[in-house]
CHARMM internal coordinates of N, CA and C (Angstrom, degrees):
IC EDIT
DIST 1 N 1 CA 1.4289
DIST 1 CA 1 C 1.5394
ANGL 1 N 1 CA 1 C 110.59
DIST 1 C 2 N 1.3261
ANGL 1 CA 1 C 2 N 116.20
DIHE 1 N 1 CA 1 C 2 N -40.60
DIST 2 N 2 CA 1.4645
ANGL 1 C 2 N 2 CA 119.87
DIHE 1 CA 1 C 2 N 2 CA 179.70
DIST 2 CA 2 C 1.5257
ANGL 2 N 2 CA 2 C 110.39
DIHE 1 C 2 N 2 CA 2 C -63.65
DIST 2 C 3 N 1.3167
ANGL 2 CA 2 C 3 N 116.78
DIHE 2 N 2 CA 2 C 3 N -40.13
DIST 3 N 3 CA 1.4662
ANGL 2 C 3 N 3 CA 120.63
DIHE 2 CA 2 C 3 N 3 CA 179.06
DIST 3 CA 3 C 1.5189
ANGL 3 N 3 CA 3 C 109.94
DIHE 2 C 3 N 3 CA 3 C -65.37
DIST 3 C 4 N 1.3193
ANGL 3 CA 3 C 4 N 117.81
DIHE 3 N 3 CA 3 C 4 N -41.55
DIST 4 N 4 CA 1.4625
ANGL 3 C 4 N 4 CA 121.02
DIHE 3 CA 3 C 4 N 4 CA 177.40
DIST 4 CA 4 C 1.5283
ANGL 4 N 4 CA 4 C 111.29
DIHE 3 C 4 N 4 CA 4 C -61.54
DIST 4 C 5 N 1.3354
ANGL 4 CA 4 C 5 N 116.20
DIHE 4 N 4 CA 4 C 5 N -41.09
DIST 5 N 5 CA 1.4631
ANGL 4 C 5 N 5 CA 119.54
DIHE 4 CA 4 C 5 N 5 CA 177.97
DIST 5 CA 5 C 1.5185
ANGL 5 N 5 CA 5 C 110.98
DIHE 4 C 5 N 5 CA 5 C -64.38
DIST 5 C 6 N 1.3321
ANGL 5 CA 5 C 6 N 116.62
DIHE 5 N 5 CA 5 C 6 N -40.12
DIST 6 N 6 CA 1.4663
ANGL 5 C 6 N 6 CA 120.74
DIHE 5 CA 5 C 6 N 6 CA 178.19
DIST 6 CA 6 C 1.5303
ANGL 6 N 6 CA 6 C 110.00
DIHE 5 C 6 N 6 CA 6 C -63.36
DIST 6 C 7 N 1.3213
ANGL 6 CA 6 C 7 N 116.54
DIHE 6 N 6 CA 6 C 7 N -45.30
DIST 7 N 7 CA 1.4679
ANGL 6 C 7 N 7 CA 120.70
DIHE 6 CA 6 C 7 N 7 CA -178.75
DIST 7 CA 7 C 1.5274
ANGL 7 N 7 CA 7 C 112.08
DIHE 6 C 7 N 7 CA 7 C -66.41
DIST 7 C 8 N 1.3244
ANGL 7 CA 7 C 8 N 116.89
DIHE 7 N 7 CA 7 C 8 N -25.00
DIST 8 N 8 CA 1.4573
ANGL 7 C 8 N 8 CA 119.25
DIHE 7 CA 7 C 8 N 8 CA 179.30
DIST 8 CA 8 C 1.5278
ANGL 8 N 8 CA 8 C 112.53
DIHE 7 C 8 N 8 CA 8 C -86.30
DIST 8 C 9 N 1.3392
ANGL 8 CA 8 C 9 N 116.85
DIHE 8 N 8 CA 8 C 9 N 2.50
DIST 9 N 9 CA 1.4521
ANGL 8 C 9 N 9 CA 119.31
DIHE 8 CA 8 C 9 N 9 CA 172.34
DIST 9 CA 9 C 1.5164
ANGL 9 N 9 CA 9 C 116.61
DIHE 8 C 9 N 9 CA 9 C 115.32
DIST 9 C 10 N 1.3161
ANGL 9 CA 9 C 10 N 118.09
DIHE 9 N 9 CA 9 C 10 N -1.41
DIST 10 N 10 CA 1.4648
ANGL 9 C 10 N 10 CA 119.54
DIHE 9 CA 9 C 10 N 10 CA 178.17
DIST 10 CA 10 C 1.5204
ANGL 10 N 10 CA 10 C 110.19
DIHE 9 C 10 N 10 CA 10 C -73.63
DIST 10 C 11 N 1.3260
ANGL 10 CA 10 C 11 N 116.00
DIHE 10 N 10 CA 10 C 11 N 143.61
DIST 11 N 11 CA 1.4629
ANGL 10 C 11 N 11 CA 121.35
DIHE 10 CA 10 C 11 N 11 CA 179.92
DIST 11 CA 11 C 1.5213
ANGL 11 N 11 CA 11 C 110.39
DIHE 10 C 11 N 11 CA 11 C -78.39
DIST 11 C 12 N 1.3261
ANGL 11 CA 11 C 12 N 115.37
DIHE 11 N 11 CA 11 C 12 N 148.24
DIST 12 N 12 CA 1.4590
ANGL 11 C 12 N 12 CA 120.92
DIHE 11 CA 11 C 12 N 12 CA 179.73
DIST 12 CA 12 C 1.5254
ANGL 12 N 12 CA 12 C 110.49
DIHE 11 C 12 N 12 CA 12 C -60.38
DIST 12 C 13 N 1.3134
ANGL 12 CA 12 C 13 N 117.15
DIHE 12 N 12 CA 12 C 13 N -40.82
DIST 13 N 13 CA 1.4735
ANGL 12 C 13 N 13 CA 120.84
DIHE 12 CA 12 C 13 N 13 CA -179.95
DIST 13 CA 13 C 1.5286
ANGL 13 N 13 CA 13 C 111.05
DIHE 12 C 13 N 13 CA 13 C -59.08
DIST 13 C 14 N 1.3149
ANGL 13 CA 13 C 14 N 117.47
DIHE 13 N 13 CA 13 C 14 N -40.23
DIST 14 N 14 CA 1.4590
ANGL 13 C 14 N 14 CA 121.01
DIHE 13 CA 13 C 14 N 14 CA 177.65
DIST 14 CA 14 C 1.5152
ANGL 14 N 14 CA 14 C 112.04
DIHE 13 C 14 N 14 CA 14 C -66.34
DIST 14 C 15 N 1.3226
ANGL 14 CA 14 C 15 N 116.68
DIHE 14 N 14 CA 14 C 15 N -38.57
DIST 15 N 15 CA 1.4675
ANGL 14 C 15 N 15 CA 121.15
DIHE 14 CA 14 C 15 N 15 CA 178.72
DIST 15 CA 15 C 1.5226
ANGL 15 N 15 CA 15 C 110.95
DIHE 14 C 15 N 15 CA 15 C -67.49
DIST 15 C 16 N 1.3346
ANGL 15 CA 15 C 16 N 116.29
DIHE 15 N 15 CA 15 C 16 N -36.40
DIST 16 N 16 CA 1.4677
ANGL 15 C 16 N 16 CA 120.48
DIHE 15 CA 15 C 16 N 16 CA 178.47
DIST 16 CA 16 C 1.5256
ANGL 16 N 16 CA 16 C 109.92
DIHE 15 C 16 N 16 CA 16 C -61.21
DIST 16 C 17 N 1.3194
ANGL 16 CA 16 C 17 N 116.31
DIHE 16 N 16 CA 16 C 17 N -48.31
DIST 17 N 17 CA 1.4695
ANGL 16 C 17 N 17 CA 119.25
DIHE 16 CA 16 C 17 N 17 CA -177.53
DIST 17 CA 17 C 1.5224
ANGL 17 N 17 CA 17 C 111.80
DIHE 16 C 17 N 17 CA 17 C -70.90
DIST 17 C 18 N 1.3269
ANGL 17 CA 17 C 18 N 116.78
DIHE 17 N 17 CA 17 C 18 N -33.91
DIST 18 N 18 CA 1.4634
ANGL 17 C 18 N 18 CA 119.61
DIHE 17 CA 17 C 18 N 18 CA -177.17
DIST 18 CA 18 C 1.5218
ANGL 18 N 18 CA 18 C 112.46
DIHE 17 C 18 N 18 CA 18 C -74.24
DIST 18 C 19 N 1.3292
ANGL 18 CA 18 C 19 N 117.56
DIHE 18 N 18 CA 18 C 19 N -39.88
DIST 19 N 19 CA 1.4604
ANGL 18 C 19 N 19 CA 120.92
DIHE 18 CA 18 C 19 N 19 CA -173.49
DIST 19 CA 19 C 1.5265
ANGL 19 N 19 CA 19 C 113.74
DIHE 18 C 19 N 19 CA 19 C -107.92
DIST 19 C 20 N 1.3224
ANGL 19 CA 19 C 20 N 118.32
DIHE 19 N 19 CA 19 C 20 N -7.38
DIST 20 N 20 CA 1.4551
ANGL 19 C 20 N 20 CA 120.98
DIHE 19 CA 19 C 20 N 20 CA 177.00
DIST 20 CA 20 C 1.5155
ANGL 20 N 20 CA 20 C 113.88
DIHE 19 C 20 N 20 CA 20 C 67.63
DIST 20 C 21 N 1.3221
ANGL 20 CA 20 C 21 N 116.55
DIHE 20 N 20 CA 20 C 21 N 31.81
DIST 21 N 21 CA 1.4608
ANGL 20 C 21 N 21 CA 122.60
DIHE 20 CA 20 C 21 N 21 CA 179.76
DIST 21 CA 21 C 1.5198
ANGL 21 N 21 CA 21 C 108.21
DIHE 20 C 21 N 21 CA 21 C -108.86
DIST 21 C 22 N 1.3264
ANGL 21 CA 21 C 22 N 117.02
DIHE 21 N 21 CA 21 C 22 N 145.75
DIST 22 N 22 CA 1.4589
ANGL 21 C 22 N 22 CA 119.51
DIHE 21 CA 21 C 22 N 22 CA -178.15
DIST 22 CA 22 C 1.5229
ANGL 22 N 22 CA 22 C 111.16
DIHE 21 C 22 N 22 CA 22 C -69.53
DIST 22 C 23 N 1.3107
ANGL 22 CA 22 C 23 N 115.54
DIHE 22 N 22 CA 22 C 23 N 157.88
DIST 23 N 23 CA 1.4626
ANGL 22 C 23 N 23 CA 122.17
DIHE 22 CA 22 C 23 N 23 CA 179.79
DIST 23 CA 23 C 1.5234
ANGL 23 N 23 CA 23 C 111.13
DIHE 22 C 23 N 23 CA 23 C -62.23
DIST 23 C 24 N 1.3244
ANGL 23 CA 23 C 24 N 116.25
DIHE 23 N 23 CA 23 C 24 N -40.94
DIST 24 N 24 CA 1.4635
ANGL 23 C 24 N 24 CA 121.05
DIHE 23 CA 23 C 24 N 24 CA -179.82
DIST 24 CA 24 C 1.5251
ANGL 24 N 24 CA 24 C 110.53
DIHE 23 C 24 N 24 CA 24 C -61.80
DIST 24 C 25 N 1.3244
ANGL 24 CA 24 C 25 N 116.54
DIHE 24 N 24 CA 24 C 25 N -42.33
DIST 25 N 25 CA 1.4611
ANGL 24 C 25 N 25 CA 121.15
DIHE 24 CA 24 C 25 N 25 CA 179.65
DIST 25 CA 25 C 1.5187
ANGL 25 N 25 CA 25 C 111.09
DIHE 24 C 25 N 25 CA 25 C -62.93
DIST 25 C 26 N 1.3112
ANGL 25 CA 25 C 26 N 116.46
DIHE 25 N 25 CA 25 C 26 N -43.82
DIST 26 N 26 CA 1.4713
ANGL 25 C 26 N 26 CA 119.70
DIHE 25 CA 25 C 26 N 26 CA 179.77
DIST 26 CA 26 C 1.5235
ANGL 26 N 26 CA 26 C 110.62
DIHE 25 C 26 N 26 CA 26 C -61.59
DIST 26 C 27 N 1.3245
ANGL 26 CA 26 C 27 N 117.40
DIHE 26 N 26 CA 26 C 27 N -44.50
DIST 27 N 27 CA 1.4601
ANGL 26 C 27 N 27 CA 119.42
DIHE 26 CA 26 C 27 N 27 CA 179.68
DIST 27 CA 27 C 1.5333
ANGL 27 N 27 CA 27 C 111.99
DIHE 26 C 27 N 27 CA 27 C -66.41
DIST 27 C 28 N 1.3237
ANGL 27 CA 27 C 28 N 117.95
DIHE 27 N 27 CA 27 C 28 N -33.80
DIST 28 N 28 CA 1.4707
ANGL 27 C 28 N 28 CA 120.44
DIHE 27 CA 27 C 28 N 28 CA 174.76
DIST 28 CA 28 C 1.5248
ANGL 28 N 28 CA 28 C 110.50
DIHE 27 C 28 N 28 CA 28 C -63.99
DIST 28 C 29 N 1.3296
ANGL 28 CA 28 C 29 N 115.98
DIHE 28 N 28 CA 28 C 29 N -43.29
DIST 29 N 29 CA 1.4644
ANGL 28 C 29 N 29 CA 120.41
DIHE 28 CA 28 C 29 N 29 CA 178.29
DIST 29 CA 29 C 1.5192
ANGL 29 N 29 CA 29 C 110.93
DIHE 28 C 29 N 29 CA 29 C -63.23
DIST 29 C 30 N 1.3164
ANGL 29 CA 29 C 30 N 116.81
DIHE 29 N 29 CA 29 C 30 N -41.74
DIST 30 N 30 CA 1.4629
ANGL 29 C 30 N 30 CA 120.63
DIHE 29 CA 29 C 30 N 30 CA 179.70
DIST 30 CA 30 C 1.5178
ANGL 30 N 30 CA 30 C 110.02
DIHE 29 C 30 N 30 CA 30 C -60.95
DIST 30 C 31 N 1.3287
ANGL 30 CA 30 C 31 N 116.41
DIHE 30 N 30 CA 30 C 31 N -44.98
DIST 31 N 31 CA 1.4636
ANGL 30 C 31 N 31 CA 120.54
DIHE 30 CA 30 C 31 N 31 CA -179.66
DIST 31 CA 31 C 1.5218
ANGL 31 N 31 CA 31 C 110.96
DIHE 30 C 31 N 31 CA 31 C -65.04
DIST 31 C 32 N 1.3251
ANGL 31 CA 31 C 32 N 116.88
DIHE 31 N 31 CA 31 C 32 N -39.35
DIST 32 N 32 CA 1.4592
ANGL 31 C 32 N 32 CA 121.03
DIHE 31 CA 31 C 32 N 32 CA -173.93
DIST 32 CA 32 C 1.5215
ANGL 32 N 32 CA 32 C 113.53
DIHE 31 C 32 N 32 CA 32 C -80.73
DIST 32 C 33 N 1.3345
ANGL 32 CA 32 C 33 N 117.41
DIHE 32 N 32 CA 32 C 33 N -36.80
DIST 33 N 33 CA 1.4581
ANGL 32 C 33 N 33 CA 120.21
DIHE 32 CA 32 C 33 N 33 CA -170.81
DIST 33 CA 33 C 1.5259
ANGL 33 N 33 CA 33 C 115.21
DIHE 32 C 33 N 33 CA 33 C -111.16
DIST 33 C 34 N 1.3211
ANGL 33 CA 33 C 34 N 118.74
DIHE 33 N 33 CA 33 C 34 N 3.48
DIST 34 N 34 CA 1.4639
ANGL 33 C 34 N 34 CA 119.78
DIHE 33 CA 33 C 34 N 34 CA 174.47
DIST 34 CA 34 C 1.5247
ANGL 34 N 34 CA 34 C 108.81
DIHE 33 C 34 N 34 CA 34 C -73.31
DIST 34 C 35 N 1.2960
ANGL 34 CA 34 C 35 N 116.44
DIHE 34 N 34 CA 34 C 35 N 142.98
DIST 35 N 35 CA 1.4585
ANGL 34 C 35 N 35 CA 119.40
DIHE 34 CA 34 C 35 N 35 CA -176.20
DIST 35 CA 35 C 1.5247
ANGL 35 N 35 CA 35 C 111.89
DIHE 34 C 35 N 35 CA 35 C -82.29
DIST 35 C 36 N 1.3231
ANGL 35 CA 35 C 36 N 113.91
DIHE 35 N 35 CA 35 C 36 N 149.72
DIST 36 N 36 CA 1.4602
ANGL 35 C 36 N 36 CA 122.85
DIHE 35 CA 35 C 36 N 36 CA 178.10
DIST 36 CA 36 C 1.5242
ANGL 36 N 36 CA 36 C 106.98
DIHE 35 C 36 N 36 CA 36 C -113.89
DIST 36 C 37 N 1.3191
ANGL 36 CA 36 C 37 N 117.36
DIHE 36 N 36 CA 36 C 37 N 131.57
DIST 37 N 37 CA 1.4614
ANGL 36 C 37 N 37 CA 121.13
DIHE 36 CA 36 C 37 N 37 CA 178.08
DIST 37 CA 37 C 1.5196
ANGL 37 N 37 CA 37 C 109.66
DIHE 36 C 37 N 37 CA 37 C -84.40
DIST 37 C 38 N 1.3215
ANGL 37 CA 37 C 38 N 116.10
DIHE 37 N 37 CA 37 C 38 N 130.89
DIST 38 N 38 CA 1.4550
ANGL 37 C 38 N 38 CA 121.85
DIHE 37 CA 37 C 38 N 38 CA 177.66
DIST 38 CA 38 C 1.5213
ANGL 38 N 38 CA 38 C 109.72
DIHE 37 C 38 N 38 CA 38 C -95.73
DIST 38 C 39 N 1.3263
ANGL 38 CA 38 C 39 N 115.99
DIHE 38 N 38 CA 38 C 39 N 165.64
DIST 39 N 39 CA 1.4655
ANGL 38 C 39 N 39 CA 120.68
DIHE 38 CA 38 C 39 N 39 CA -179.16
DIST 39 CA 39 C 1.5255
ANGL 39 N 39 CA 39 C 112.94
DIHE 38 C 39 N 39 CA 39 C -61.40
DIST 39 C 40 N 1.3454
ANGL 39 CA 39 C 40 N 116.68
DIHE 39 N 39 CA 39 C 40 N -30.60
DIST 40 N 40 CA 1.4611
ANGL 39 C 40 N 40 CA 119.48
DIHE 39 CA 39 C 40 N 40 CA -177.99
DIST 40 CA 40 C 1.5299
ANGL 40 N 40 CA 40 C 113.34
DIHE 39 C 40 N 40 CA 40 C -85.58
DIST 40 C 41 N 1.3373
ANGL 40 CA 40 C 41 N 117.04
DIHE 40 N 40 CA 40 C 41 N 5.45
DIST 41 N 41 CA 1.4527
ANGL 40 C 41 N 41 CA 120.51
DIHE 40 CA 40 C 41 N 41 CA 177.05
DIST 41 CA 41 C 1.5187
ANGL 41 N 41 CA 41 C 114.61
DIHE 40 C 41 N 41 CA 41 C 95.99
DIST 41 C 42 N 1.3193
ANGL 41 CA 41 C 42 N 117.53
DIHE 41 N 41 CA 41 C 42 N -9.19
DIST 42 N 42 CA 1.4600
ANGL 41 C 42 N 42 CA 120.67
DIHE 41 CA 41 C 42 N 42 CA 178.20
DIST 42 CA 42 C 1.5216
ANGL 42 N 42 CA 42 C 110.36
DIHE 41 C 42 N 42 CA 42 C -78.79
DIST 42 C 43 N 1.3199
ANGL 42 CA 42 C 43 N 115.13
DIHE 42 N 42 CA 42 C 43 N 163.03
DIST 43 N 43 CA 1.4625
ANGL 42 C 43 N 43 CA 121.66
DIHE 42 CA 42 C 43 N 43 CA 178.48
DIST 43 CA 43 C 1.5206
ANGL 43 N 43 CA 43 C 109.15
DIHE 42 C 43 N 43 CA 43 C -125.98
DIST 43 C 44 N 1.3251
ANGL 43 CA 43 C 44 N 116.88
DIHE 43 N 43 CA 43 C 44 N 136.61
DIST 44 N 44 CA 1.4552
ANGL 43 C 44 N 44 CA 122.25
DIHE 43 CA 43 C 44 N 44 CA 174.56
DIST 44 CA 44 C 1.5196
ANGL 44 N 44 CA 44 C 108.28
DIHE 43 C 44 N 44 CA 44 C -134.54
DIST 44 C 45 N 1.3260
ANGL 44 CA 44 C 45 N 115.99
DIHE 44 N 44 CA 44 C 45 N 156.33
DIST 45 N 45 CA 1.4509
ANGL 44 C 45 N 45 CA 120.07
DIHE 44 CA 44 C 45 N 45 CA 174.87
DIST 45 CA 45 C 1.5258
ANGL 45 N 45 CA 45 C 108.74
DIHE 44 C 45 N 45 CA 45 C -90.53
DIST 45 C 46 N 1.3048
ANGL 45 CA 45 C 46 N 116.17
DIHE 45 N 45 CA 45 C 46 N 163.24
DIST 46 N 46 CA 1.4596
ANGL 45 C 46 N 46 CA 120.49
DIHE 45 CA 45 C 46 N 46 CA 177.00
DIST 46 CA 46 C 1.5182
ANGL 46 N 46 CA 46 C 109.87
DIHE 45 C 46 N 46 CA 46 C -60.10
DIST 46 C 47 N 1.3258
ANGL 46 CA 46 C 47 N 116.76
DIHE 46 N 46 CA 46 C 47 N -38.37
DIST 47 N 47 CA 1.4605
ANGL 46 C 47 N 47 CA 121.55
DIHE 46 CA 46 C 47 N 47 CA 178.46
DIST 47 CA 47 C 1.5329
ANGL 47 N 47 CA 47 C 110.92
DIHE 46 C 47 N 47 CA 47 C -61.26
DIST 47 C 48 N 1.3315
ANGL 47 CA 47 C 48 N 117.12
DIHE 47 N 47 CA 47 C 48 N -44.96
DIST 48 N 48 CA 1.4682
ANGL 47 C 48 N 48 CA 121.16
DIHE 47 CA 47 C 48 N 48 CA 177.31
DIST 48 CA 48 C 1.5205
ANGL 48 N 48 CA 48 C 111.16
DIHE 47 C 48 N 48 CA 48 C -62.11
DIST 48 C 49 N 1.3223
ANGL 48 CA 48 C 49 N 116.54
DIHE 48 N 48 CA 48 C 49 N -40.79
DIST 49 N 49 CA 1.4618
ANGL 48 C 49 N 49 CA 121.64
DIHE 48 CA 48 C 49 N 49 CA -179.42
DIST 49 CA 49 C 1.5292
ANGL 49 N 49 CA 49 C 110.51
DIHE 48 C 49 N 49 CA 49 C -62.85
DIST 49 C 50 N 1.3181
ANGL 49 CA 49 C 50 N 117.41
DIHE 49 N 49 CA 49 C 50 N -43.05
DIST 50 N 50 CA 1.4638
ANGL 49 C 50 N 50 CA 121.48
DIHE 49 CA 49 C 50 N 50 CA 179.00
DIST 50 CA 50 C 1.5225
ANGL 50 N 50 CA 50 C 110.49
DIHE 49 C 50 N 50 CA 50 C -64.62
DIST 50 C 51 N 1.3317
ANGL 50 CA 50 C 51 N 117.10
DIHE 50 N 50 CA 50 C 51 N -41.46
DIST 51 N 51 CA 1.4701
ANGL 50 C 51 N 51 CA 120.67
DIHE 50 CA 50 C 51 N 51 CA 177.98
DIST 51 CA 51 C 1.5273
ANGL 51 N 51 CA 51 C 110.82
DIHE 50 C 51 N 51 CA 51 C -62.65
DIST 51 C 52 N 1.3277
ANGL 51 CA 51 C 52 N 117.46
DIHE 51 N 51 CA 51 C 52 N -40.69
DIST 52 N 52 CA 1.4639
ANGL 51 C 52 N 52 CA 120.81
DIHE 51 CA 51 C 52 N 52 CA 178.73
DIST 52 CA 52 C 1.5269
ANGL 52 N 52 CA 52 C 111.59
DIHE 51 C 52 N 52 CA 52 C -65.25
DIST 52 C 53 N 1.3314
ANGL 52 CA 52 C 53 N 117.02
DIHE 52 N 52 CA 52 C 53 N -39.37
DIST 53 N 53 CA 1.4577
ANGL 52 C 53 N 53 CA 120.34
DIHE 52 CA 52 C 53 N 53 CA 177.38
DIST 53 CA 53 C 1.5285
ANGL 53 N 53 CA 53 C 111.13
DIHE 52 C 53 N 53 CA 53 C -62.65
DIST 53 C 54 N 1.3254
ANGL 53 CA 53 C 54 N 117.47
DIHE 53 N 53 CA 53 C 54 N -43.14
DIST 54 N 54 CA 1.4691
ANGL 53 C 54 N 54 CA 121.13
DIHE 53 CA 53 C 54 N 54 CA 178.48
DIST 54 CA 54 C 1.5180
ANGL 54 N 54 CA 54 C 110.70
DIHE 53 C 54 N 54 CA 54 C -62.92
DIST 54 C 55 N 1.3423
ANGL 54 CA 54 C 55 N 116.11
DIHE 54 N 54 CA 54 C 55 N -41.40
DIST 55 N 55 CA 1.4556
ANGL 54 C 55 N 55 CA 120.61
DIHE 54 CA 54 C 55 N 55 CA 179.62
DIST 55 CA 55 C 1.5293
ANGL 55 N 55 CA 55 C 110.47
DIHE 54 C 55 N 55 CA 55 C -63.86
DIST 55 C 56 N 1.3190
ANGL 55 CA 55 C 56 N 117.68
DIHE 55 N 55 CA 55 C 56 N -41.29
DIST 56 N 56 CA 1.4612
ANGL 55 C 56 N 56 CA 121.06
DIHE 55 CA 55 C 56 N 56 CA 179.48
DIST 56 CA 56 C 1.5261
ANGL 56 N 56 CA 56 C 110.87
DIHE 55 C 56 N 56 CA 56 C -65.39
DIST 56 C 57 N 1.3469
ANGL 56 CA 56 C 57 N 118.07
DIHE 56 N 56 CA 56 C 57 N -41.33
DIST 57 N 57 CA 1.4606
ANGL 56 C 57 N 57 CA 121.04
DIHE 56 CA 56 C 57 N 57 CA 177.14
DIST 57 CA 57 C 1.5214
ANGL 57 N 57 CA 57 C 110.84
DIHE 56 C 57 N 57 CA 57 C -61.95
DIST 57 C 58 N 1.3327
ANGL 57 CA 57 C 58 N 117.21
DIHE 57 N 57 CA 57 C 58 N -41.47
DIST 58 N 58 CA 1.4508
ANGL 57 C 58 N 58 CA 121.99
DIHE 57 CA 57 C 58 N 58 CA 179.14
DIST 58 CA 58 C 1.5255
ANGL 58 N 58 CA 58 C 110.57
DIHE 57 C 58 N 58 CA 58 C -62.42
DIST 58 C 59 N 1.3262
ANGL 58 CA 58 C 59 N 116.87
DIHE 58 N 58 CA 58 C 59 N -43.05
DIST 59 N 59 CA 1.4582
ANGL 58 C 59 N 59 CA 120.71
DIHE 58 CA 58 C 59 N 59 CA 179.34
DIST 59 CA 59 C 1.5303
ANGL 59 N 59 CA 59 C 110.95
DIHE 58 C 59 N 59 CA 59 C -65.32
DIST 59 C 60 N 1.3232
ANGL 59 CA 59 C 60 N 117.46
DIHE 59 N 59 CA 59 C 60 N -38.84
DIST 60 N 60 CA 1.4603
ANGL 59 C 60 N 60 CA 121.00
DIHE 59 CA 59 C 60 N 60 CA 178.11
DIST 60 CA 60 C 1.5206
ANGL 60 N 60 CA 60 C 110.94
DIHE 59 C 60 N 60 CA 60 C -64.77
DIST 60 C 61 N 1.3253
ANGL 60 CA 60 C 61 N 116.44
DIHE 60 N 60 CA 60 C 61 N -40.92
DIST 61 N 61 CA 1.4638
ANGL 60 C 61 N 61 CA 120.02
DIHE 60 CA 60 C 61 N 61 CA 178.22
DIST 61 CA 61 C 1.5173
ANGL 61 N 61 CA 61 C 110.81
DIHE 60 C 61 N 61 CA 61 C -63.05
DIST 61 C 62 N 1.3227
ANGL 61 CA 61 C 62 N 117.52
DIHE 61 N 61 CA 61 C 62 N -39.19
DIST 62 N 62 CA 1.4550
ANGL 61 C 62 N 62 CA 120.99
DIHE 61 CA 61 C 62 N 62 CA 178.42
DIST 62 CA 62 C 1.5325
ANGL 62 N 62 CA 62 C 111.84
DIHE 61 C 62 N 62 CA 62 C -66.69
DIST 62 C 63 N 1.3214
ANGL 62 CA 62 C 63 N 117.30
DIHE 62 N 62 CA 62 C 63 N -34.87
DIST 63 N 63 CA 1.4701
ANGL 62 C 63 N 63 CA 120.82
DIHE 62 CA 62 C 63 N 63 CA 177.18
DIST 63 CA 63 C 1.5195
ANGL 63 N 63 CA 63 C 110.49
DIHE 62 C 63 N 63 CA 63 C -64.76
DIST 63 C 64 N 1.3217
ANGL 63 CA 63 C 64 N 115.87
DIHE 63 N 63 CA 63 C 64 N -40.32
DIST 64 N 64 CA 1.4619
ANGL 63 C 64 N 64 CA 120.20
DIHE 63 CA 63 C 64 N 64 CA -178.58
DIST 64 CA 64 C 1.5253
ANGL 64 N 64 CA 64 C 110.56
DIHE 63 C 64 N 64 CA 64 C -65.78
DIST 64 C 65 N 1.3401
ANGL 64 CA 64 C 65 N 116.76
DIHE 64 N 64 CA 64 C 65 N -39.81
DIST 65 N 65 CA 1.4527
ANGL 64 C 65 N 65 CA 120.62
DIHE 64 CA 64 C 65 N 65 CA 179.54
DIST 65 CA 65 C 1.5037
ANGL 65 N 65 CA 65 C 110.60
DIHE 64 C 65 N 65 CA 65 C -69.00
END
COOR INIT
IC SEED 1 N 1 CA 1 C
IC BUILD
């Protein structure tokens, strides 16, 4: 929710005072949960992308075994 508020134009300083979260935490959340647009029009978060990469590595390891 904080990331959505930031993306809709709210200032980080306002979010800090409203939700009592540190500035560093908010910026970590923004980096982790902001969506990335793909070429096919879909959107994923950085967190989703990292999970997909781990899943693909796991599947590759299983193929090798």
